[in-house]
PyMOL Python script that loads the backbone (N, CA, C, O; Angstrom):
from pymol import cmd

cmd.read_pdbstr("""\
ATOM      1  N   MET A   1       5.676  13.296  20.591  1.00  0.00           N
ATOM      2  CA  MET A   1       6.117  13.595  19.249  1.00  0.00           C
ATOM      3  C   MET A   1       5.622  12.487  18.312  1.00  0.00           C
ATOM      4  O   MET A   1       5.618  11.312  18.680  1.00  0.00           O
ATOM      5  N   LYS A   2       5.215  12.863  17.126  1.00  0.00           N
ATOM      6  CA  LYS A   2       4.661  11.919  16.165  1.00  0.00           C
ATOM      7  C   LYS A   2       5.352  12.101  14.824  1.00  0.00           C
ATOM      8  O   LYS A   2       5.616  13.227  14.402  1.00  0.00           O
ATOM      9  N   LEU A   3       5.644  10.987  14.152  1.00  0.00           N
ATOM     10  CA  LEU A   3       6.254  11.048  12.825  1.00  0.00           C
ATOM     11  C   LEU A   3       5.172  10.994  11.758  1.00  0.00           C
ATOM     12  O   LEU A   3       4.324  10.102  11.769  1.00  0.00           O
ATOM     13  N   LYS A   4       5.203  11.954  10.833  1.00  0.00           N
ATOM     14  CA  LYS A   4       4.268  11.972   9.714  1.00  0.00           C
ATOM     15  C   LYS A   4       5.093  11.913   8.437  1.00  0.00           C
ATOM     16  O   LYS A   4       5.706  12.909   8.053  1.00  0.00           O
ATOM     17  N   PRO A   5       5.117  10.749   7.768  1.00  0.00           N
ATOM     18  CA  PRO A   5       5.942  10.614   6.567  1.00  0.00           C
ATOM     19  C   PRO A   5       5.384  11.404   5.384  1.00  0.00           C
ATOM     20  O   PRO A   5       4.188  11.687   5.317  1.00  0.00           O
ATOM     21  N   LEU A   6       6.265  11.753   4.460  1.00  0.00           N
ATOM     22  CA  LEU A   6       5.893  12.488   3.263  1.00  0.00           C
ATOM     23  C   LEU A   6       5.923  11.570   2.052  1.00  0.00           C
ATOM     24  O   LEU A   6       6.570  10.523   2.081  1.00  0.00           O
ATOM     25  N   CYS A   7       5.236  11.948   1.003  1.00  0.00           N
ATOM     26  CA  CYS A   7       5.203  11.233  -0.294  1.00  0.00           C
ATOM     27  C   CYS A   7       4.945   9.747  -0.113  1.00  0.00           C
ATOM     28  O   CYS A   7       3.942   9.352   0.481  1.00  0.00           O
ATOM     29  N   ASP A   8       5.856   8.923  -0.627  1.00  0.00           N
ATOM     30  CA  ASP A   8       5.653   7.469  -0.604  1.00  0.00           C
ATOM     31  C   ASP A   8       6.405   6.803   0.551  1.00  0.00           C
ATOM     32  O   ASP A   8       6.746   5.623   0.468  1.00  0.00           O
ATOM     33  N   ARG A   9       6.662   7.540   1.610  1.00  0.00           N
ATOM     34  CA  ARG A   9       7.394   7.004   2.758  1.00  0.00           C
ATOM     35  C   ARG A   9       6.434   6.327   3.744  1.00  0.00           C
ATOM     36  O   ARG A   9       5.258   6.679   3.843  1.00  0.00           O
ATOM     37  N   VAL A  10       6.984   5.336   4.472  1.00  0.00           N
ATOM     38  CA  VAL A  10       6.225   4.581   5.469  1.00  0.00           C
ATOM     39  C   VAL A  10       7.083   4.489   6.727  1.00  0.00           C
ATOM     40  O   VAL A  10       8.270   4.175   6.645  1.00  0.00           O
ATOM     41  N   VAL A  11       6.495   4.760   7.886  1.00  0.00           N
ATOM     42  CA  VAL A  11       7.194   4.609   9.161  1.00  0.00           C
ATOM     43  C   VAL A  11       6.833   3.238   9.720  1.00  0.00           C
ATOM     44  O   VAL A  11       5.657   2.913   9.889  1.00  0.00           O
ATOM     45  N   ILE A  12       7.865   2.432  10.007  1.00  0.00           N
ATOM     46  CA  ILE A  12       7.633   1.096  10.537  1.00  0.00           C
ATOM     47  C   ILE A  12       8.388   0.920  11.849  1.00  0.00           C
ATOM     48  O   ILE A  12       9.382   1.600  12.106  1.00  0.00           O
ATOM     49  N   LYS A  13       7.903   0.003  12.666  1.00  0.00           N
ATOM     50  CA  LYS A  13       8.573  -0.340  13.919  1.00  0.00           C
ATOM     51  C   LYS A  13       8.926  -1.812  13.854  1.00  0.00           C
ATOM     52  O   LYS A  13       8.057  -2.665  13.675  1.00  0.00           O
ATOM     53  N   GLN A  14      10.203  -2.099  14.001  1.00  0.00           N
ATOM     54  CA  GLN A  14      10.704  -3.452  13.876  1.00  0.00           C
ATOM     55  C   GLN A  14      10.142  -4.334  14.990  1.00  0.00           C
ATOM     56  O   GLN A  14      10.055  -3.915  16.144  1.00  0.00           O
ATOM     57  N   LEU A  15       9.759  -5.571  14.625  1.00  0.00           N
ATOM     58  CA  LEU A  15       9.279  -6.533  15.602  1.00  0.00           C
ATOM     59  C   LEU A  15      10.469  -7.121  16.344  1.00  0.00           C
ATOM     60  O   LEU A  15      11.590  -7.113  15.835  1.00  0.00           O
ATOM     61  N   GLU A  16      10.230  -7.626  17.534  1.00  0.00           N
ATOM     62  CA  GLU A  16      11.304  -8.178  18.366  1.00  0.00           C
ATOM     63  C   GLU A  16      11.918  -9.418  17.733  1.00  0.00           C
ATOM     64  O   GLU A  16      11.221 -10.209  17.096  1.00  0.00           O
ATOM     65  N   ALA A  17      13.224  -9.585  17.909  1.00  0.00           N
ATOM     66  CA  ALA A  17      13.935 -10.746  17.380  1.00  0.00           C
ATOM     67  C   ALA A  17      13.665 -11.967  18.251  1.00  0.00           C
ATOM     68  O   ALA A  17      13.424 -11.851  19.452  1.00  0.00           O
ATOM     69  N   GLU A  18      13.710 -13.130  17.626  1.00  0.00           N
ATOM     70  CA  GLU A  18      13.561 -14.387  18.357  1.00  0.00           C
ATOM     71  C   GLU A  18      14.769 -14.565  19.278  1.00  0.00           C
ATOM     72  O   GLU A  18      15.908 -14.372  18.851  1.00  0.00           O
ATOM     73  N   GLU A  19      14.527 -14.931  20.537  1.00  0.00           N
ATOM     74  CA  GLU A  19      15.631 -15.121  21.473  1.00  0.00           C
ATOM     75  C   GLU A  19      16.041 -16.574  21.595  1.00  0.00           C
ATOM     76  O   GLU A  19      17.115 -16.868  22.120  1.00  0.00           O
ATOM     77  N   THR A  20      15.199 -17.502  21.114  1.00  0.00           N
ATOM     78  CA  THR A  20      15.550 -18.915  21.151  1.00  0.00           C
ATOM     79  C   THR A  20      15.319 -19.526  19.774  1.00  0.00           C
ATOM     80  O   THR A  20      14.452 -19.086  19.019  1.00  0.00           O
ATOM     81  N   THR A  21      16.105 -20.541  19.467  1.00  0.00           N
ATOM     82  CA  THR A  21      15.916 -21.249  18.200  1.00  0.00           C
ATOM     83  C   THR A  21      14.790 -22.258  18.364  1.00  0.00           C
ATOM     84  O   THR A  21      14.295 -22.463  19.472  1.00  0.00           O
ATOM     85  N   LYS A  22      14.383 -22.889  17.271  1.00  0.00           N
ATOM     86  CA  LYS A  22      13.318 -23.891  17.338  1.00  0.00           C
ATOM     87  C   LYS A  22      13.705 -25.066  18.224  1.00  0.00           C
ATOM     88  O   LYS A  22      12.841 -25.707  18.823  1.00  0.00           O
ATOM     89  N   SER A  23      15.003 -25.351  18.310  1.00  0.00           N
ATOM     90  CA  SER A  23      15.460 -26.468  19.137  1.00  0.00           C
ATOM     91  C   SER A  23      15.636 -26.074  20.601  1.00  0.00           C
ATOM     92  O   SER A  23      15.989 -26.920  21.424  1.00  0.00           O
ATOM     93  N   GLY A  24      15.393 -24.789  20.946  1.00  0.00           N
ATOM     94  CA  GLY A  24      15.439 -24.351  22.333  1.00  0.00           C
ATOM     95  C   GLY A  24      16.734 -23.705  22.768  1.00  0.00           C
ATOM     96  O   GLY A  24      16.905 -23.420  23.953  1.00  0.00           O
ATOM     97  N   ILE A  25      17.659 -23.462  21.839  1.00  0.00           N
ATOM     98  CA  ILE A  25      18.926 -22.819  22.197  1.00  0.00           C
ATOM     99  C   ILE A  25      18.685 -21.328  22.348  1.00  0.00           C
ATOM    100  O   ILE A  25      18.116 -20.688  21.464  1.00  0.00           O
ATOM    101  N   VAL A  26      19.130 -20.772  23.491  1.00  0.00           N
ATOM    102  CA  VAL A  26      18.960 -19.342  23.759  1.00  0.00           C
ATOM    103  C   VAL A  26      20.106 -18.586  23.097  1.00  0.00           C
ATOM    104  O   VAL A  26      21.276 -18.899  23.314  1.00  0.00           O
ATOM    105  N   LEU A  27      19.752 -17.574  22.274  1.00  0.00           N
ATOM    106  CA  LEU A  27      20.751 -16.783  21.560  1.00  0.00           C
ATOM    107  C   LEU A  27      21.068 -15.507  22.325  1.00  0.00           C
ATOM    108  O   LEU A  27      20.151 -14.813  22.763  1.00  0.00           O
ATOM    109  N   PRO A  28      22.354 -15.181  22.496  1.00  0.00           N
ATOM    110  CA  PRO A  28      22.690 -13.884  23.105  1.00  0.00           C
ATOM    111  C   PRO A  28      22.372 -12.759  22.125  1.00  0.00           C
ATOM    112  O   PRO A  28      22.235 -13.002  20.926  1.00  0.00           O
ATOM    113  N   GLY A  29      22.254 -11.542  22.622  1.00  0.00           N
ATOM    114  CA  GLY A  29      21.890 -10.397  21.793  1.00  0.00           C
ATOM    115  C   GLY A  29      22.798 -10.183  20.609  1.00  0.00           C
ATOM    116  O   GLY A  29      22.339  -9.746  19.554  1.00  0.00           O
ATOM    117  N   THR A  30      24.091 -10.482  20.754  1.00  0.00           N
ATOM    118  CA  THR A  30      25.036 -10.261  19.657  1.00  0.00           C
ATOM    119  C   THR A  30      24.878 -11.280  18.544  1.00  0.00           C
ATOM    120  O   THR A  30      25.277 -11.006  17.413  1.00  0.00           O
ATOM    121  N   ALA A  31      24.307 -12.452  18.825  1.00  0.00           N
ATOM    122  CA  ALA A  31      24.162 -13.496  17.813  1.00  0.00           C
ATOM    123  C   ALA A  31      22.829 -13.416  17.078  1.00  0.00           C
ATOM    124  O   ALA A  31      22.629 -14.095  16.071  1.00  0.00           O
ATOM    125  N   GLN A  32      21.924 -12.591  17.580  1.00  0.00           N
ATOM    126  CA  GLN A  32      20.603 -12.490  16.960  1.00  0.00           C
ATOM    127  C   GLN A  32      20.677 -11.667  15.685  1.00  0.00           C
ATOM    128  O   GLN A  32      21.312 -10.614  15.644  1.00  0.00           O
ATOM    129  N   GLU A  33      20.023 -12.161  14.654  1.00  0.00           N
ATOM    130  CA  GLU A  33      19.945 -11.417  13.399  1.00  0.00           C
ATOM    131  C   GLU A  33      18.773 -10.456  13.492  1.00  0.00           C
ATOM    132  O   GLU A  33      17.731 -10.794  14.055  1.00  0.00           O
ATOM    133  N   LYS A  34      18.939  -9.250  12.939  1.00  0.00           N
ATOM    134  CA  LYS A  34      17.850  -8.286  12.938  1.00  0.00           C
ATOM    135  C   LYS A  34      16.680  -8.843  12.137  1.00  0.00           C
ATOM    136  O   LYS A  34      16.862  -9.297  11.007  1.00  0.00           O
ATOM    137  N   PRO A  35      15.485  -8.813  12.710  1.00  0.00           N
ATOM    138  CA  PRO A  35      14.344  -9.308  11.939  1.00  0.00           C
ATOM    139  C   PRO A  35      14.008  -8.346  10.809  1.00  0.00           C
ATOM    140  O   PRO A  35      14.249  -7.143  10.915  1.00  0.00           O
ATOM    141  N   GLN A  36      13.454  -8.875   9.735  1.00  0.00           N
ATOM    142  CA  GLN A  36      13.049  -8.039   8.614  1.00  0.00           C
ATOM    143  C   GLN A  36      11.542  -7.851   8.630  1.00  0.00           C
ATOM    144  O   GLN A  36      10.955  -7.404   7.644  1.00  0.00           O
ATOM    145  N   GLN A  37      10.917  -8.191   9.747  1.00  0.00           N
ATOM    146  CA  GLN A  37       9.483  -8.041   9.886  1.00  0.00           C
ATOM    147  C   GLN A  37       9.202  -6.838  10.770  1.00  0.00           C
ATOM    148  O   GLN A  37       9.887  -6.614  11.768  1.00  0.00           O
ATOM    149  N   ALA A  38       8.184  -6.061  10.392  1.00  0.00           N
ATOM    150  CA  ALA A  38       7.874  -4.839  11.132  1.00  0.00           C
ATOM    151  C   ALA A  38       6.378  -4.566  11.065  1.00  0.00           C
ATOM    152  O   ALA A  38       5.644  -5.164  10.279  1.00  0.00           O
ATOM    153  N   GLU A  39       5.956  -3.636  11.922  1.00  0.00           N
ATOM    154  CA  GLU A  39       4.566  -3.188  11.910  1.00  0.00           C
ATOM    155  C   GLU A  39       4.532  -1.759  11.399  1.00  0.00           C
ATOM    156  O   GLU A  39       5.352  -0.930  11.795  1.00  0.00           O
ATOM    157  N   VAL A  40       3.585  -1.473  10.521  1.00  0.00           N
ATOM    158  CA  VAL A  40       3.443  -0.129   9.961  1.00  0.00           C
ATOM    159  C   VAL A  40       2.839   0.787  11.021  1.00  0.00           C
ATOM    160  O   VAL A  40       1.789   0.486  11.589  1.00  0.00           O
ATOM    161  N   VAL A  41       3.517   1.917  11.282  1.00  0.00           N
ATOM    162  CA  VAL A  41       3.057   2.891  12.269  1.00  0.00           C
ATOM    163  C   VAL A  41       2.268   4.006  11.595  1.00  0.00           C
ATOM    164  O   VAL A  41       1.175   4.355  12.041  1.00  0.00           O
ATOM    165  N   SER A  42       2.824   4.567  10.517  1.00  0.00           N
ATOM    166  CA  SER A  42       2.107   5.595   9.766  1.00  0.00           C
ATOM    167  C   SER A  42       2.543   5.566   8.304  1.00  0.00           C
ATOM    168  O   SER A  42       3.611   5.057   7.965  1.00  0.00           O
ATOM    169  N   VAL A  43       1.694   6.122   7.454  1.00  0.00           N
ATOM    170  CA  VAL A  43       1.876   6.052   6.004  1.00  0.00           C
ATOM    171  C   VAL A  43       1.742   7.451   5.412  1.00  0.00           C
ATOM    172  O   VAL A  43       0.874   8.226   5.814  1.00  0.00           O
ATOM    173  N   GLY A  44       2.614   7.768   4.450  1.00  0.00           N
ATOM    174  CA  GLY A  44       2.532   9.043   3.747  1.00  0.00           C
ATOM    175  C   GLY A  44       1.334   9.079   2.812  1.00  0.00           C
ATOM    176  O   GLY A  44       0.665   8.063   2.624  1.00  0.00           O
ATOM    177  N   PRO A  45       1.056  10.237   2.226  1.00  0.00           N
ATOM    178  CA  PRO A  45      -0.122  10.394   1.379  1.00  0.00           C
ATOM    179  C   PRO A  45       0.006   9.814  -0.030  1.00  0.00           C
ATOM    180  O   PRO A  45      -0.993   9.715  -0.743  1.00  0.00           O
ATOM    181  N   GLY A  46       1.208   9.431  -0.443  1.00  0.00           N
ATOM    182  CA  GLY A  46       1.395   8.976  -1.823  1.00  0.00           C
ATOM    183  C   GLY A  46       1.623  10.187  -2.707  1.00  0.00           C
ATOM    184  O   GLY A  46       2.288  11.140  -2.301  1.00  0.00           O
ATOM    185  N   GLY A  47       1.078  10.157  -3.907  1.00  0.00           N
ATOM    186  CA  GLY A  47       1.220  11.296  -4.806  1.00  0.00           C
ATOM    187  C   GLY A  47       2.061  10.941  -6.007  1.00  0.00           C
ATOM    188  O   GLY A  47       2.137   9.776  -6.399  1.00  0.00           O
ATOM    189  N   VAL A  48       2.700  11.948  -6.599  1.00  0.00           N
ATOM    190  CA  VAL A  48       3.515  11.744  -7.791  1.00  0.00           C
ATOM    191  C   VAL A  48       4.987  11.747  -7.378  1.00  0.00           C
ATOM    192  O   VAL A  48       5.485  12.722  -6.814  1.00  0.00           O
ATOM    193  N   VAL A  49       5.676  10.632  -7.669  1.00  0.00           N
ATOM    194  CA  VAL A  49       7.102  10.509  -7.374  1.00  0.00           C
ATOM    195  C   VAL A  49       7.804  10.114  -8.662  1.00  0.00           C
ATOM    196  O   VAL A  49       7.468   9.096  -9.267  1.00  0.00           O
ATOM    197  N   ASP A  50       8.775  10.911  -9.085  1.00  0.00           N
ATOM    198  CA  ASP A  50       9.508  10.680 -10.338  1.00  0.00           C
ATOM    199  C   ASP A  50       8.570  10.560 -11.532  1.00  0.00           C
ATOM    200  O   ASP A  50       8.807   9.750 -12.428  1.00  0.00           O
ATOM    201  N   GLY A  51       7.525  11.345 -11.551  1.00  0.00           N
ATOM    202  CA  GLY A  51       6.599  11.358 -12.672  1.00  0.00           C
ATOM    203  C   GLY A  51       5.587  10.231 -12.683  1.00  0.00           C
ATOM    204  O   GLY A  51       4.813  10.112 -13.634  1.00  0.00           O
ATOM    205  N   LYS A  52       5.571   9.404 -11.655  1.00  0.00           N
ATOM    206  CA  LYS A  52       4.631   8.279 -11.584  1.00  0.00           C
ATOM    207  C   LYS A  52       3.692   8.465 -10.403  1.00  0.00           C
ATOM    208  O   LYS A  52       4.107   8.881  -9.321  1.00  0.00           O
ATOM    209  N   GLU A  53       2.420   8.152 -10.627  1.00  0.00           N
ATOM    210  CA  GLU A  53       1.412   8.224  -9.561  1.00  0.00           C
ATOM    211  C   GLU A  53       1.640   7.060  -8.591  1.00  0.00           C
ATOM    212  O   GLU A  53       1.673   5.903  -9.009  1.00  0.00           O
ATOM    213  N   ILE A  54       1.795   7.364  -7.304  1.00  0.00           N
ATOM    214  CA  ILE A  54       2.016   6.340  -6.284  1.00  0.00           C
ATOM    215  C   ILE A  54       0.774   6.223  -5.410  1.00  0.00           C
ATOM    216  O   ILE A  54       0.359   7.189  -4.770  1.00  0.00           O
ATOM    217  N   LYS A  55       0.190   5.036  -5.390  1.00  0.00           N
ATOM    218  CA  LYS A  55      -0.963   4.746  -4.524  1.00  0.00           C
ATOM    219  C   LYS A  55      -0.440   3.923  -3.354  1.00  0.00           C
ATOM    220  O   LYS A  55       0.236   2.915  -3.557  1.00  0.00           O
ATOM    221  N   MET A  56      -0.744   4.342  -2.145  1.00  0.00           N
ATOM    222  CA  MET A  56      -0.241   3.642  -0.965  1.00  0.00           C
ATOM    223  C   MET A  56      -1.004   2.337  -0.764  1.00  0.00           C
ATOM    224  O   MET A  56      -2.233   2.323  -0.696  1.00  0.00           O
ATOM    225  N   GLU A  57      -0.254   1.242  -0.671  1.00  0.00           N
ATOM    226  CA  GLU A  57      -0.830  -0.102  -0.570  1.00  0.00           C
ATOM    227  C   GLU A  57      -0.932  -0.597   0.874  1.00  0.00           C
ATOM    228  O   GLU A  57      -1.687  -1.528   1.155  1.00  0.00           O
ATOM    229  N   VAL A  58      -0.182   0.016   1.789  1.00  0.00           N
ATOM    230  CA  VAL A  58      -0.182  -0.430   3.186  1.00  0.00           C
ATOM    231  C   VAL A  58      -0.911   0.580   4.053  1.00  0.00           C
ATOM    232  O   VAL A  58      -1.119   1.725   3.651  1.00  0.00           O
ATOM    233  N   LYS A  59      -1.296   0.149   5.247  1.00  0.00           N
ATOM    234  CA  LYS A  59      -1.982   1.033   6.191  1.00  0.00           C
ATOM    235  C   LYS A  59      -1.437   0.773   7.592  1.00  0.00           C
ATOM    236  O   LYS A  59      -0.855  -0.286   7.831  1.00  0.00           O
ATOM    237  N   PRO A  60      -1.608   1.705   8.520  1.00  0.00           N
ATOM    238  CA  PRO A  60      -1.124   1.491   9.877  1.00  0.00           C
ATOM    239  C   PRO A  60      -1.706   0.207  10.472  1.00  0.00           C
ATOM    240  O   PRO A  60      -2.889  -0.098  10.315  1.00  0.00           O
ATOM    241  N   GLY A  61      -0.835  -0.530  11.159  1.00  0.00           N
ATOM    242  CA  GLY A  61      -1.244  -1.788  11.766  1.00  0.00           C
ATOM    243  C   GLY A  61      -0.867  -3.007  10.951  1.00  0.00           C
ATOM    244  O   GLY A  61      -0.849  -4.116  11.483  1.00  0.00           O
ATOM    245  N   ASP A  62      -0.562  -2.829   9.656  1.00  0.00           N
ATOM    246  CA  ASP A  62      -0.145  -3.959   8.812  1.00  0.00           C
ATOM    247  C   ASP A  62       1.202  -4.487   9.280  1.00  0.00           C
ATOM    248  O   ASP A  62       2.065  -3.723   9.712  1.00  0.00           O
ATOM    249  N   LYS A  63       1.372  -5.797   9.190  1.00  0.00           N
ATOM    250  CA  LYS A  63       2.669  -6.419   9.443  1.00  0.00           C
ATOM    251  C   LYS A  63       3.308  -6.648   8.071  1.00  0.00           C
ATOM    252  O   LYS A  63       2.678  -7.203   7.171  1.00  0.00           O
ATOM    253  N   VAL A  64       4.567  -6.216   7.921  1.00  0.00           N
ATOM    254  CA  VAL A  64       5.225  -6.272   6.621  1.00  0.00           C
ATOM    255  C   VAL A  64       6.628  -6.865   6.733  1.00  0.00           C
ATOM    256  O   VAL A  64       7.211  -6.933   7.815  1.00  0.00           O
ATOM    257  N   ILE A  65       7.152  -7.291   5.585  1.00  0.00           N
ATOM    258  CA  ILE A  65       8.542  -7.703   5.457  1.00  0.00           C
ATOM    259  C   ILE A  65       9.199  -6.678   4.541  1.00  0.00           C
ATOM    260  O   ILE A  65       8.671  -6.362   3.475  1.00  0.00           O
ATOM    261  N   TYR A  66      10.353  -6.158   4.961  1.00  0.00           N
ATOM    262  CA  TYR A  66      11.013  -5.109   4.189  1.00  0.00           C
ATOM    263  C   TYR A  66      12.436  -5.515   3.829  1.00  0.00           C
ATOM    264  O   TYR A  66      12.983  -6.450   4.413  1.00  0.00           O
ATOM    265  N   SER A  67      13.036  -4.816   2.871  1.00  0.00           N
ATOM    266  CA  SER A  67      14.404  -5.102   2.426  1.00  0.00           C
ATOM    267  C   SER A  67      15.383  -4.970   3.586  1.00  0.00           C
ATOM    268  O   SER A  67      15.222  -4.116   4.458  1.00  0.00           O
ATOM    269  N   LYS A  68      16.383  -5.813   3.582  1.00  0.00           N
ATOM    270  CA  LYS A  68      17.318  -5.906   4.703  1.00  0.00           C
ATOM    271  C   LYS A  68      18.048  -4.599   5.012  1.00  0.00           C
ATOM    272  O   LYS A  68      18.176  -4.228   6.179  1.00  0.00           O
ATOM    273  N   TYR A  69      18.520  -3.907   4.002  1.00  0.00           N
ATOM    274  CA  TYR A  69      19.313  -2.693   4.235  1.00  0.00           C
ATOM    275  C   TYR A  69      18.565  -1.424   3.858  1.00  0.00           C
ATOM    276  O   TYR A  69      19.185  -0.410   3.538  1.00  0.00           O
ATOM    277  N   ALA A  70      17.248  -1.472   3.891  1.00  0.00           N
ATOM    278  CA  ALA A  70      16.428  -0.330   3.474  1.00  0.00           C
ATOM    279  C   ALA A  70      16.183   0.626   4.635  1.00  0.00           C
ATOM    280  O   ALA A  70      16.214   0.237   5.803  1.00  0.00           O
ATOM    281  N   GLY A  71      15.943   1.864   4.292  1.00  0.00           N
ATOM    282  CA  GLY A  71      15.422   2.829   5.244  1.00  0.00           C
ATOM    283  C   GLY A  71      16.431   3.587   6.063  1.00  0.00           C
ATOM    284  O   GLY A  71      17.640   3.370   5.988  1.00  0.00           O
ATOM    285  N   THR A  72      15.876   4.491   6.854  1.00  0.00           N
ATOM    286  CA  THR A  72      16.640   5.330   7.758  1.00  0.00           C
ATOM    287  C   THR A  72      16.125   5.098   9.168  1.00  0.00           C
ATOM    288  O   THR A  72      14.930   5.233   9.431  1.00  0.00           O
ATOM    289  N   GLU A  73      17.034   4.747  10.078  1.00  0.00           N
ATOM    290  CA  GLU A  73      16.635   4.495  11.461  1.00  0.00           C
ATOM    291  C   GLU A  73      16.533   5.821  12.207  1.00  0.00           C
ATOM    292  O   GLU A  73      17.399   6.688  12.089  1.00  0.00           O
ATOM    293  N   VAL A  74      15.446   5.961  12.983  1.00  0.00           N
ATOM    294  CA  VAL A  74      15.179   7.184  13.733  1.00  0.00           C
ATOM    295  C   VAL A  74      14.797   6.792  15.151  1.00  0.00           C
ATOM    296  O   VAL A  74      14.035   5.846  15.351  1.00  0.00           O
ATOM    297  N   LYS A  75      15.325   7.517  16.145  1.00  0.00           N
ATOM    298  CA  LYS A  75      14.971   7.244  17.538  1.00  0.00           C
ATOM    299  C   LYS A  75      14.241   8.454  18.090  1.00  0.00           C
ATOM    300  O   LYS A  75      14.762   9.569  18.071  1.00  0.00           O
ATOM    301  N   LEU A  76      13.024   8.225  18.585  1.00  0.00           N
ATOM    302  CA  LEU A  76      12.232   9.279  19.228  1.00  0.00           C
ATOM    303  C   LEU A  76      11.939   8.822  20.653  1.00  0.00           C
ATOM    304  O   LEU A  76      11.167   7.887  20.867  1.00  0.00           O
ATOM    305  N   GLY A  77      12.554   9.482  21.616  1.00  0.00           N
ATOM    306  CA  GLY A  77      12.385   9.058  23.001  1.00  0.00           C
ATOM    307  C   GLY A  77      12.981   7.673  23.183  1.00  0.00           C
ATOM    308  O   GLY A  77      14.149   7.456  22.864  1.00  0.00           O
ATOM    309  N   GLU A  78      12.199   6.740  23.690  1.00  0.00           N
ATOM    310  CA  GLU A  78      12.649   5.365  23.892  1.00  0.00           C
ATOM    311  C   GLU A  78      12.380   4.488  22.674  1.00  0.00           C
ATOM    312  O   GLU A  78      12.908   3.380  22.588  1.00  0.00           O
ATOM    313  N   ASP A  79      11.575   4.959  21.737  1.00  0.00           N
ATOM    314  CA  ASP A  79      11.157   4.150  20.593  1.00  0.00           C
ATOM    315  C   ASP A  79      12.081   4.341  19.399  1.00  0.00           C
ATOM    316  O   ASP A  79      12.562   5.443  19.137  1.00  0.00           O
ATOM    317  N   GLU A  80      12.322   3.234  18.671  1.00  0.00           N
ATOM    318  CA  GLU A  80      13.113   3.283  17.449  1.00  0.00           C
ATOM    319  C   GLU A  80      12.222   2.936  16.269  1.00  0.00           C
ATOM    320  O   GLU A  80      11.469   1.963  16.312  1.00  0.00           O
ATOM    321  N   PHE A  81      12.312   3.736  15.214  1.00  0.00           N
ATOM    322  CA  PHE A  81      11.511   3.541  14.018  1.00  0.00           C
ATOM    323  C   PHE A  81      12.420   3.480  12.805  1.00  0.00           C
ATOM    324  O   PHE A  81      13.580   3.888  12.866  1.00  0.00           O
ATOM    325  N   ILE A  82      11.887   2.967  11.698  1.00  0.00           N
ATOM    326  CA  ILE A  82      12.599   2.959  10.429  1.00  0.00           C
ATOM    327  C   ILE A  82      11.672   3.612   9.401  1.00  0.00           C
ATOM    328  O   ILE A  82      10.496   3.262   9.303  1.00  0.00           O
ATOM    329  N   ILE A  83      12.211   4.558   8.644  1.00  0.00           N
ATOM    330  CA  ILE A  83      11.437   5.214   7.584  1.00  0.00           C
ATOM    331  C   ILE A  83      11.915   4.632   6.261  1.00  0.00           C
ATOM    332  O   ILE A  83      13.087   4.754   5.905  1.00  0.00           O
ATOM    333  N   VAL A  84      10.994   3.998   5.534  1.00  0.00           N
ATOM    334  CA  VAL A  84      11.328   3.350   4.258  1.00  0.00           C
ATOM    335  C   VAL A  84      10.405   3.861   3.164  1.00  0.00           C
ATOM    336  O   VAL A  84       9.335   4.400   3.447  1.00  0.00           O
ATOM    337  N   ARG A  85      10.818   3.690   1.915  1.00  0.00           N
ATOM    338  CA  ARG A  85       9.932   3.944   0.790  1.00  0.00           C
ATOM    339  C   ARG A  85       8.991   2.756   0.671  1.00  0.00           C
ATOM    340  O   ARG A  85       9.345   1.641   1.054  1.00  0.00           O
ATOM    341  N   GLN A  86       7.804   2.986   0.147  1.00  0.00           N
ATOM    342  CA  GLN A  86       6.869   1.891  -0.021  1.00  0.00           C
ATOM    343  C   GLN A  86       7.473   0.793  -0.902  1.00  0.00           C
ATOM    344  O   GLN A  86       7.183  -0.387  -0.700  1.00  0.00           O
ATOM    345  N   SER A  87       8.295   1.161  -1.861  1.00  0.00           N
ATOM    346  CA  SER A  87       8.913   0.173  -2.757  1.00  0.00           C
ATOM    347  C   SER A  87       9.899  -0.746  -2.039  1.00  0.00           C
ATOM    348  O   SER A  87      10.237  -1.809  -2.559  1.00  0.00           O
ATOM    349  N   ASP A  88      10.373  -0.347  -0.832  1.00  0.00           N
ATOM    350  CA  ASP A  88      11.270  -1.201  -0.041  1.00  0.00           C
ATOM    351  C   ASP A  88      10.501  -2.253   0.752  1.00  0.00           C
ATOM    352  O   ASP A  88      11.109  -3.156   1.328  1.00  0.00           O
ATOM    353  N   ILE A  89       9.185  -2.151   0.787  1.00  0.00           N
ATOM    354  CA  ILE A  89       8.363  -3.153   1.464  1.00  0.00           C
ATOM    355  C   ILE A  89       8.114  -4.278   0.472  1.00  0.00           C
ATOM    356  O   ILE A  89       7.592  -4.057  -0.621  1.00  0.00           O
ATOM    357  N   LEU A  90       8.494  -5.494   0.870  1.00  0.00           N
ATOM    358  CA  LEU A  90       8.434  -6.630  -0.039  1.00  0.00           C
ATOM    359  C   LEU A  90       7.113  -7.369   0.005  1.00  0.00           C
ATOM    360  O   LEU A  90       6.642  -7.862  -1.019  1.00  0.00           O
ATOM    361  N   ALA A  91       6.498  -7.454   1.208  1.00  0.00           N
ATOM    362  CA  ALA A  91       5.260  -8.229   1.338  1.00  0.00           C
ATOM    363  C   ALA A  91       4.528  -7.848   2.620  1.00  0.00           C
ATOM    364  O   ALA A  91       5.127  -7.351   3.574  1.00  0.00           O
ATOM    365  N   CYS A  92       3.217  -8.094   2.621  1.00  0.00           N
ATOM    366  CA  CYS A  92       2.404  -7.970   3.833  1.00  0.00           C
ATOM    367  C   CYS A  92       2.239  -9.363   4.415  1.00  0.00           C
ATOM    368  O   CYS A  92       2.062 -10.329   3.674  1.00  0.00           O
ATOM    369  N   VAL A  93       2.297  -9.475   5.740  1.00  0.00           N
ATOM    370  CA  VAL A  93       2.120 -10.758   6.414  1.00  0.00           C
ATOM    371  C   VAL A  93       0.696 -10.802   6.941  1.00  0.00           C
ATOM    372  O   VAL A  93       0.273  -9.921   7.689  1.00  0.00           O
ATOM    373  N   GLU A  94      -0.047 -11.845   6.542  1.00  0.00           N
ATOM    374  CA  GLU A  94      -1.444 -11.972   6.980  1.00  0.00           C
ATOM    375  C   GLU A  94      -1.592 -13.120   7.950  1.00  0.00           C
ATOM    376  O   GLU A  94      -2.695 -13.385   8.430  1.00  0.00           O
TER     377      GLU A  94
END
""", "prot")
cmd.dss("prot")
cmd.show_as("cartoon", "prot")
cmd.util.cbc("prot")
cmd.orient("prot")
């Protein structure tokens, strides 16, 4: 099964959380904060949203930082994805 986003939506897959701190302390799963970094899996076509032309700025494979409470979480099989609007993506990581 494959997710194909519509309009200005982007499907992202969250990157794994750090399990140890810089000082070497191992964090249990409950103490780990959800990372806000993800990899773009697929991108919608863009188009006109609310009367404005939307040009897609990201592409599959990009690493991005997104808003903390943005998007809709979706589980397909064993994989978990988040569907966000392009405007919820704050930056690309190079």
